[in-house]
N, C-alpha and C positions, 0 to 999 in steps of 0.2 A: 587349229592353230598349233596345238601342242604336237599333233601327228606331223605336220610340216616341219616343224622345228626338229623333232627327233629324226625326221627323214633326211634334213640337211646334215644333221650331226653324223649320222650313218654314212651319207656320202664323202663327208670330210674324212672319215675314218678309213673308207674304203678305196677310195679314189687314188690313182697312181699319181706319185708326186713327181715333179721335174726334179731334176738335179738341183741341190741346193749348196749354197756356198758354206763351207765350213766355218763355224763360229770360232773366235779367237778364244781362248781359254778365260772361264769367268774366274775372278778371283774370290777367295774365301773371305769372308767378313767376320763372322763370328766363329767358324770352325777353325781349329789349329791343324793345319795340314800335317806337320811332323807327329802329333799325336795320332792322327788318323792313320797315317803309314805305319806306324809303330803297331799299332792295334791290328792292321790288315796283316802285317808279317806275323804276328803272334798267332792269329787266327789261321792262317796259311799252315802254319808248322804244327797246328793241332793242340796248342796251348789252351787251357782253361781258365778263366770262364770264356775268353775271347771266342773260341771256336763256336761254342755254344750260342754265344749272342749273335754272332753273325748268322747262325742257322735261323734264329727266332727272327731276324731281319728278314731273311729270303721268304720265311713262311708268311710274313706279313705283307711283302712286297708281291708275292704269288697270289694272295687273296687281292691285292689291289689290281693286279692283271685283269681280274674278273668283273671289276665295277666299270659300269657305265660312266661316260663323261657327267660331270657335275655342272648344272647351270643355274643360273636365277631366273630365266625366262620362263619355265614351265611352273612357277608358283600359282597357285589360285588367287593370291591378293595381288591388286593392282596398287602400285605406289600412287600418292596423290599427284604425281606428275602425269599419270597415265602411261608411263613407259616402264614396262616390266624389266628393263635392263638396269633400271635403277634397284639398288640393294635396299631392302627393308626389312626392320625388325622391331618388335615390341620390347620396351623396358621390362625385364623380368621380374623384379621385386615390386610392381605396382599391381594393385588389386581393384575390383569394382568395389565402390562404397556401398555396403549394405542399407546406408540411409537414404540413397537417391534411387529413384525408380528405375532409372537406366545404368545405375552404377558409376555415373560418370559426374565430375571427374574422378579419374582413379585415385586411390590413396596408396601410399607408400608401406611395405612391410620389408623392412630390410632384411636380406639374407633368405626370404622365403620366396622361392620361384614360383610365379603363377603359370600353370601350365598353358594357358593361352599363348605364351610367349614361343613356346616350343612348337606351336602350330604354324609359325613362320620360318620357313626353312633355309632362308639366304643364310643366316649364320652357321646352320648345322652344315650345309652345303659347303660353305668355305673353309669351315674347320677340317672336314672330311678331305676336301682336296689337298690342302697343305699337309695333312697327315700322310696321305698317299703319296704326294710327290716326294716327300721326304723319304720314307720307305723305299720307293722306287729309286731314288737317287743313291740311296746308300746300296742297294743292291746292285746297281750298275757298278759302283765304285769298288765293290768287293769281287765282282765276277766278270765285269766287262761285257756282259750278255746284253746285245742291244734291245730284246724285248722289253726290257725294264726302261730303258730311255725312250723308247718308242711310246709306251704307254704313258709315260710321264709327260711327253711331248704333246700328245693328244689331248691330256686333261688340260694342260695349260692353254693350248691353242683353243679349245672350246670355251673354257671359263673367260679368258682375258681378251681374246684377238678374234675370233670369228664374228663377222658382223651379225649372223643371225642370233647368237647366243651370248655374246661377250657382257660382261659386267661394265656399266659405265663407271669411270673412275670418281666417284663420290660417295659419301654417306650422308646425303641430304636427308633420309628417312630412317636414320639408325636409331632404335631405343626409342620410339615414340610413345606417349603417354595417353591412352584415350580419354577425350575431354579436355586435355591440356595443349598438346601440340603433336605435329606429326613426324618430329625427329628433332635430335638434340646432340650435342657434342659427345655426351657419354657412350654413345654407340661406337666411337671410334676404338674402345677397348676391344670390340669383336674382330678387328683385322690385326691385332696384334700378333697372331702367327704368320702374317704374310712375311714376315723375315725368313721364313724356312725356305722361300722360293730361291732367292739369290744362292743360298748354300746348296741346296740342290741341283741348281744349275752347275755350280762349282764341281760337285761331287760328278756330274755327268760330262765334265769336260773332255772333248775328244770323240764323243758319240756323234755318229752321222746324224742321228735323230734331232740332236738339239743343235739346229743350223743356226747360222747368222740371222735369218729371218726371224726366228722364233726369240732368239736372245734379244734382238734389236726391237722387236715388237714388245716384248715384255718391259724392256727399259722405257720405251716411250710411254707404256701404261703406267710404270710406277712413276715416273716423272711427272705425269699428269697428275697422278692421286697425290703425291707430295705437293703439287702446287695448290690442289684444293686443301689439303691439310693446313698449310701455311699462309693460305689467303682468304678462305672462306669464312662469312661470319659466323656459321655453324660449328665450324672447327676449331676456330682460334680459342675460345674459351677452354677447350681440353687443355691446350697449352698451358693455361693458367691454373689447372686444378692442381689443388696443394697434396692430393692423396695419391694411391696407383694409378688412377687415371692420367695424372701429369706424367707419371714416370713412364708409362707405355706410350704416351703421345711422343715423348723424346726418343724412345727407342725406335719408333716408326720412322720419325722424320729423318734421324740420324742415318739409320740403316738405309733407308731409300735414297737418300742423297749420296751415300758411298756406294751404292749399286749403280746409280747413274751418273755417278762420275764428278758430283758437286761436292768437293772436299770443303769449300768454304762453308756452305750451309751447315756441313756435319759439324765442323769445329765450331763455328759460331752458336749453334744451338746448345751444345754441350756446355760452352763458356758462358753463354747469357742465360741459359734455362735450367741445365742439368746440376752445374755447380751450385748455385743458388738453393736448390731443393734440399741439399744436404741439412743444413740446421732447420729447415722447415719439417722434414719427415723423420728424423732421427734425434732421440734423445742422446746426452751424453753415454749412457749406459748401453747404447745400442738399441734400444726399444723403438717400436715405432708406435707412439701415441695415437696418430689417426686411425691406424689399421686396427690396433687393439680395442678401440673404441666401438668396432663393428661389432654385428652378431656373430659373425665367423671370423673371429681374430686370428686363429691359427692359419686357417686359408688365406686370408688377406695379407698377414705379415710374410708368409712364406711367397705368395704370388708375387707381392711388392718386391721382395728381394731378388727374385727371378728377373724382374725387370731392370733392378740395379745392376745384377752381374752381366746382363747383356749391355747396358751402358758402358760398364767397365771395360768388356771385350772391345767394343765400338771405339771407345775413347783411344786406345792402343793404336787404333789404325791411323788415327791423325796426331800422333805423339803426345797425347795427353795422359796421365795417370791418376784415373780415378780410384784403383785399387787402395793407393797409399795416401790419399788426400784426407786432410783432417783439418776441422774448424779449430779456432784458437782455444776453444773449451773441450776440444777431442772428439768431436761426432765425426763419423765416418762410416765407410763401408766395412772396415775391419772390425769394429765394435759391433756392428750391425749383424755380420756372421757369428761372432762369438756369442751373441746373445741368445742365439739358437742352442749352443752347446748343451747346456744343463738340461734342456728339455729333450733333445735327442739322445742324452746319456741316460734319460729316465731318472734324473736326480731332483727334478721340478715338474710340476703339472701347472698347466694354464690356470689362472684364476676363473675363467670364464669359459666354458666349453662351446666349440661352434654350434650354431643353432642346426646346421646339416652336416652329413657326414664329410670328412675330409682324411687326408692321409700325410705320410711325411716324404712322399716322394719328391715334391718340389725342393723341401728344404734339404733333403739330402743330396740331390742333384747341385743345388747351389753351394752345398758345403765342398762337395768334390771338386767343383770348378774353382773355388775359392781357394782350395788347399794348394792350386798350382800357383796362385798368386803369393800365399802364406804358406810356405814349406813347413813351418813351424806350428801348423794349425792341429796337428795331432789328430787328423781325419780318420784313420784307421781305428781310434778308439770309439770314434761315434759309429762308424760302418758296423763293427763288431757287435754292436746292438741290434742291428737288422741284417742277419746272416744272407738273406736271400737278395739283398741290395748288391748289383753289380754296377759298379760305374762304367759308362761309356763316354768316348770323346765326343760324341754327337748329342749329347743333352746339353741345352743351355737355356 
């Protein structure tokens, strides 16, 4: 079966394609086209660090050119549905119970990743796909070289659209726990970087490879996935999650709604779900109590703020201002960003160290993005503490 699938993939990649209709330009949702254009001009003029960063993008995109298409149908595991087109993963922080002969039901060890979960490759393949398509999209944007768009189109076609290899638009079996369930809402966090796909399509607007069939097919897939996110009994509890899971649920629903033209769903989700999250997740001083209680507090506060940054960017597309929203007692995104400042300036240390290694990369990228909304944030002082950090306009 695996040989047949790979043979079909090879046929799709090598078979001559009929002339395709040119796709209408895909709009940017999270990225700022003006900032990208300015960066492109600076790199073309040889300015640093822009020119060096673009060369790094091309290096990573050239590596992506050599990658075979990713699929979820070649995995050794078969989902409970019996359909390998269904995504499957195992909850990473759940381990065999040593007190039970078969280890089931598994028990939780927050922040400590069970190697068993890494043996399920759907999450890894999806992450690699998003990363490759992003780099290929950027490479096409900076060079207009069709080889990058062609490879990105192939990766997208194989993963999402080709009948033999496509992923079904659901996460019914995400983050299952042996002995407890076969899937749960928490798996939805694993698709949070699907928001890279619409941006990559926008970066490749004008490419002959990113044709109307591909774009329309992807919009159909994302619309179906959004329907699952907003109607499935498995998915709906994720929208009610109080911590970062709820944040990234909102980012996906809103982003996919904007990509597929459902402005009403995007706006209502922000108004009915995202805005009420502010007093739940943030303290008046900008701290995030729910994430600070975790065994990896720096990782989760940084990650969650990335989700909020995305939501603020998305809100702008429907005329809402999350950047400057404040509750009556002062809770909001600005204090949440400023909470990170003394830690990034090395004036304070976290009371509890992360149980596993982490970095400042997420927090620095969020700080850079926020500095565009808050010009008086004095971001340069923060970046001076990390001289090797070079902000780029495609980090979100």
